Structure formats: C-alpha cells, structure tokens
N, C-alpha and C positions, 0 to 999 in steps of 0.2 A: 628780491621779489616782495611786493607789498602784500598786505593782508588780503586784499580783494583777489589778487592773482593766486594766492595760496588757497583761498576758499574755492575758487573756480577749478583749480587743479584737483583738489580733493573730490569735488562734486563729479568731475569727469571720470576719475578713477572708480568711484562708487558706481556710477552709471554703467561703466564698462563691465564691472563685476556682475551687476544685475543682468545685463544683456547676455553675458557668457552663460550664466546659470539658466536663463530662459531658453537659450539656444540648445542647451543640453536636454532640457525637458521636452522641447518641441522637436528634437531631432528624430529621424526615423530609427526604429528599434535596432536595425542592423548596423547602425553607426555608433551605438552606445557601448560603453566600456563594460557594463555589467553582463554576466552570462544570462541567458534567457531560459525561462521555464514556460511550457505550454500548459495552460489550465484546460483540460478536456472536460467540457461540461455540456449538458443537454438542455438546460433551461436556465433563464435568468432568475435573479433574486433568490438565491439558494444559500446553503451553508458554506459553499465554497467561497463566496465573497467575504463573508465574515472571517473564515479561516485565513485567507490570503492577507487581508488587511490587518488582522490582529496578531499575526505571527511575525517573528523576526525575519522571515524569508523575504519580506518586502524590502528590507535593508540591503540584501545581498543580490537579489535577482530582479530583472525586468520580467513582467508577467504579461502574457498574451492569453486572451480568452478565445478558445476555438469557436464557440458559438458566435461571438461578436465578429469574428473574421469569416463567418459563414463556412467554417472548416477549410478555408483556402489557405492552408499553412504548409510550410516546408519543414518537415521533421528534421532535416539536416541542420536547420538554424537553431535548434534548441538543445540545451544540455540535458534536459529531463522533461518528463511529462507527469503531471498529477491528474489522475483520472477520477472524476466524480460521477455519480449517477449510474453506477454499473448495474443495470437491470439484469434479470435472469435471461432475457432475450439477448442482450448484448453479450453477456458472459458465454452463452452457448454458441453464438455465432463466432466470437473471437477465438474460442477454444478450438473450433472446427474450421478455422481459416476462411470464414465467410465475412467479407468486408463490403457490405452492400449499403452502407450509410456513411455520412461524414465522420461520425463518432467511431464506428468500427474500423473504418479505413485508416484513420490517424493512429488509433491504438495498435492496429496490426502493423502499420509501417514503422512505428516506434519500436515494437517488439522485434521485428525482422532486422531493423537497423542497429539493434543492440543498445538502444537508448535506455537510460534509467527510467523506470516507470514506478510511480508511487501511488498506492491505492488506500484511501481511508477506509477502514473496515466498516465504519458506520454507514458508508455509501454503498455497501454491497447488499443488494436486495435479498439475496439468498440467506444471509445471516438472520434476517427478521423472521424466517420460517424455521429456525433451528429447533424450536420446541414443539411446533405443531405439525410439521410435515411427517409423512410416513418415513420410517428409518431408511428403507431400501431406496426410495426415490430421492431422499435428501442426499444420501451417499453418492448416488449417481450424478447429481448436479454438483456436489462438492468435488468430484473428480475434475470437473472443468476448472474450478478455482485452483485446485492443487496443480494442475498443468501449468497455469500461469505463474504460480509462486515458484515452482521448480524451474521455470524458464527465466527467473530473475526478477519478477515483479515483487515489489516489497509492499505487503499489506499490513498496515499497522493502524492503531487508533489515532484519532485526532490529537490526543494529548502528547503522544510521543513522536508523531510523524515528522515535525520540524527537525528534531534532533537527528533522525535517520537521514533526512535530506542534507543537512549541513555537516553532520559528523559521522554518518554511517551507523548511528546508534551507539557510538562508543561510550556515551555517558550512561547508557542503560544496560550495558552488557552484564554488569554485576548487580543489577537491581531487580530482584524478584518481585518486589512490590509494584514497580511500574508496569512490568509485563502482565501482571494479573488484571490490569485495567482493561485489557483487550476484550471486546464484546463478542468476537467470533473465534472459534477454535483455531489453534495453530495446526496447520496441515502438515502431516509427516507420519512417521511410524516408529515404533519401538518394539523390541523383542523381549519376551519374558521366557527365560530358559529355566523352567521348573517342571517337575512331574505333576504336581497338583497346584492349580492356580485358583486362588480364593478371591472373594470380593475385596479383601484388603489389598491384594496385589494390584487389581484393576483400579481401585480407588486411589492408591498411592501414585500410580502413573498419571491418572487424570488430574489429580489435584496439583501435582508438581509441574506438569507440562501441557495439559489440555490436548494431548496427542489424540488424534481421531482414529488411528489405526494401530492395533496391537497384534503382533505376530507371535504365535505360540507353537510349540512342537506338535507334530502331526498326531502323536499318541498321548499328548498331555491331557490331564483330566481337568475340565473346567466346571467348577461347582455351579449349582443352580443359582445361588445368590450372586456369583460373579457374572453369570450370563445376564441376570436381571439388571444388575447395575450397569453393565455395558450397554444394554438396550435402552435404559433410561437416559444415559448420557450420549446416545447415538455413536457409540464406539464400535468400529468394525473389528471383529475378531477373525484373524486369518491363520489357518494352520499351514505349517511349513516344516520340512525336515532340516532346514538350515536357519535357525534363529540367530546364529552367531554372526552372520553377515549383515544383520539388520542394525542400523544406527541406533545407539543408545540401548544396547542389550542390558537387561536386568536379570539378576539371579535371586 
C-alpha cells in the first residue's frame, strides 16, 4: 500500500467515525443508550436551563423538556422527573389529585407510576412566603408539600440536588454543613419527652434539623418563651399521649 492509499484509508476511517458520532446525536431519544430524565417546566429561559447544562447530569442523562414537547410525553420512557416552577396552585392541585394541565398531569402520572421525582426547593413558591405568611395558613399549605415528600418526592436545594439524583445523596449523609444550605424547612416531626419544655429545647431541635412539627406530651408544660420561639420559626406544636412513637424522640 502506497502513501496515497494509506492517507485515503485513514481519511475514510475518520469520516466513518464522525458520521457514527453524528448519527448518535441525531438519533431519536428512545434509541439512545443513556437513561432519560424529563425536565418538567412551565416556561422557557429559566433557572432550569442553567441547572441542567451546568451540572454533571448532562454527562449521564438525555434530557427532555416537557414544555418543548408540549407536555406530550410518555412517563414510562423516563427514569426520573425534575420538576421546576412548582407554584402554590400546582402544589395544591397535585396534592389533591387534580390533574387539569400538562404540568399537573405529568407530575401526577410520574407520582402514580412510582417514578423518581426531584424538586429544587428554590423552585417551590410556598417557600418564598415562609417569613411573611400567617402561621396557620402557611402550615395548611405546607401539609400539601409534606404529602409529596412523604410519597417519595425528593426536595433539595440546587447545590446538592445533582448528588441526590446520581448517588442518592450518599456524599452528603454525614455532612451537616451541606444540609444547612437548604432554603425551606425539612418537613417531618420529632417528639420531645419532657415534663417542662423550654425555649432551649425547641431551639435545639430547630437548629439541628429545621423540623417543622414537634410533638410533646399532652400534660407537658410549654414555657411562654418556648411558645414564642416556635411561633417565630413557624413550628407546629402538637400534644399527644404517645411521643415515644414519633421519629427522632428527644429527652
């Protein structure tokens, strides 16, 4: 083989490689080897574009935008859903099984199908009213969000969400510093089994876990300062005869 034939052969092989790569990029999503994630969004040019393109998720998943597909998506084709733009209206409808739009329908289908759903906490409209809303009303709306998280929806901040998607949050399980960066409370409850409950007791629970609901004994004495601190942080105090069955009991 002379030099010209050798060069031609090399050129052919390079061109074949380029064509193969282009074919992969142009192939329909359902023929690609990467697993797929659905980006559930409600409007273009938002933080979700920046998040998807800047995170390492782009290297491991093919991404579809629900809005770009006009919400004509088959949930069964996706490994997981990342939901952005969760308004109070959407939250209330999804929590009550009302699926009357493309967004709520896909969210509901994913939930009912047992798909992994990830929710950036910065995208939850309710969290923006944490300090201004009346305590009772805020707690009522927060019940809707708690219903979703107890159903398996993972709500975490932008900073740690990629790790939860790729590793289940394994890199953060022992990192208290990372978890403190979350902007909206962790929803759950903890029991305090003491006769007299002081501000220090309530403050310790809040600073360690940002728990929104604290269960105390039906005959426990709650000091005025403890009650004021709970109201300030929008912590729900519930009385019960059985604080021992509550997760994370404190003494």
